[in-house]
C-alpha positions, -999 to +999 in steps of 0.1 A: +000+000+000+028+024+009+045+017-025+012+023-043+007+057-025+043+067-033+039+057-070+007+077-073+022+108-057+053+106-079+031+101-110+010+131-102+040+153-093+059+146-125+027+149-147+024+184-132+060+191-139+058+180-175+027+202-182+043+233-167+079+228-177+075+228-215+088+264-219+113+262-190+142+264-214+130+295-230+120+314-198+144+342-191+144+342-153+178+357-145+167+371-111+164+349-081+167+350-043+198+335-027+180+322+003+146+307+010+129+291+040+100+267+041+077+257+070+059+224+064+039+197+080+053+163+070+040+128+074+068+104+082+060+068+071+086+042+080+090+011+059+109-013+082+122-043+062+141-064+088+133-081+121+144-081+157+149-114+175+132-132+146+101-111+146+090-084+121+093-048+133+065-022+132+074+015+135+045+040+137+038+068+113+039+103+127+029+138+116+053+167+126+063+203+118+094+208+098+116+237+087+142+239+060+166+264+045+177+265+009+207+284-005+209+290-043+244+289-060+227+300-091+191+301-103+190+263-109+214+247-084+207+248-047+215+231-013+187+224+012+192+218+049+162+200+065+155+201+102+128+181+121+125+156+149+100+128+151+087+103+178+079+067+168+063+038+186+081+005+181+066-030+183+074-065+171+048-088+156+047-111+186+031-083+205+061-071+225+061-033+230+095-018+224+084+016+236+093+046+216+123+065+202+129+100+190+147+106+157+166+138+147+176+133+111+192+166+097+195+162+060+215+181+033+203+177-003+217+191-035+188+203-057+182+212-093+153+237-099+133+242-131+114+273-140+080+272-156+059+304-149+046+302-113+055+266-109+091+257-099+096+219-098+128+205-085+146+172-078+174+165-053+196+139-036+218+140-005+228+126+028+215+126+064+228+117+098+201+103+121+205+107+159+183+084+180+175+098+215+149+097+243+145+059+240+118+042+261+123+004+263+086-005+267+082-042+279+120-049+279+147-038+303+168-018+278+170-008+241+197+010+222+197+025+187+230+034+169+232+068+152+237+063+115+243+079+081+218+075+053+210+090+020+179+105+004+161+113-029+135+140-033+111+157-057+089+186-052+073+218-066+071+254-054+041+275-065+049+312-064+021+334-048+041+366-053+078+377-054+084+366-018+059+339-007+052+305-022+035+271-015+054+239-015+047+202-019+076+178-014+083+140-013+114+125+001+126+089+005+153+083+031+173+051+031+183+046+067+194+016+088+204+013+124+217-014+147+193-021+175+205-038+207+181-053+233+189-056+270+226-047+264+232-081+249+252-083+217+235-116+209+202-096+207+216-071+182+199-066+148+203-043+118+170-027+110+162-008+078+137+021+086+136+037+051+109+063+058+088+081+032+083+118+039+054+137+024+052+174+032+031+205+024+036+240+035+046+276+027+079+294+023+094+328+017+124+342-002+150+365+012 
């Protein structure tokens, strides 16, 4: 179901991009703002693909606020820094409650922006470093998550309301794995892929 939703969202996004980008190469948009900031609400949908102690892992979806800052090297090439923190409930399929954990995954993406009238679609890729903190072990004595590097892909579109303000829709896929250790026992250590999908909508301004 998550793959279907992701596919539909990507299809719709790129259909919109194709319709509005036909004259992008002929648009003389030589003026641009060096900086922009966005404020979004994002849905973080993990897609765990491994198990802990032989049982499949379930990590909850969460909805959180997010802020990001983008610096433009020129009118097309930019770097985006994404800041948000999320709380997730963790369970395994045998019913054991593994409590919850907070994730702080600052991400830096390199983007390419297209210009098509009021629509400005973009694509990007980059890296992130996820910090796991505030763990609650739930039904067990102790649980530990290793901080880890990951990488991401994104696609999105800005819609200019005026010279300063714009709306934004953005999809990101993070590829992230961590080592999870139960009860301080290396025999109960497992590598878990989290691989969340991030879908966000919000507003931004240029400065």
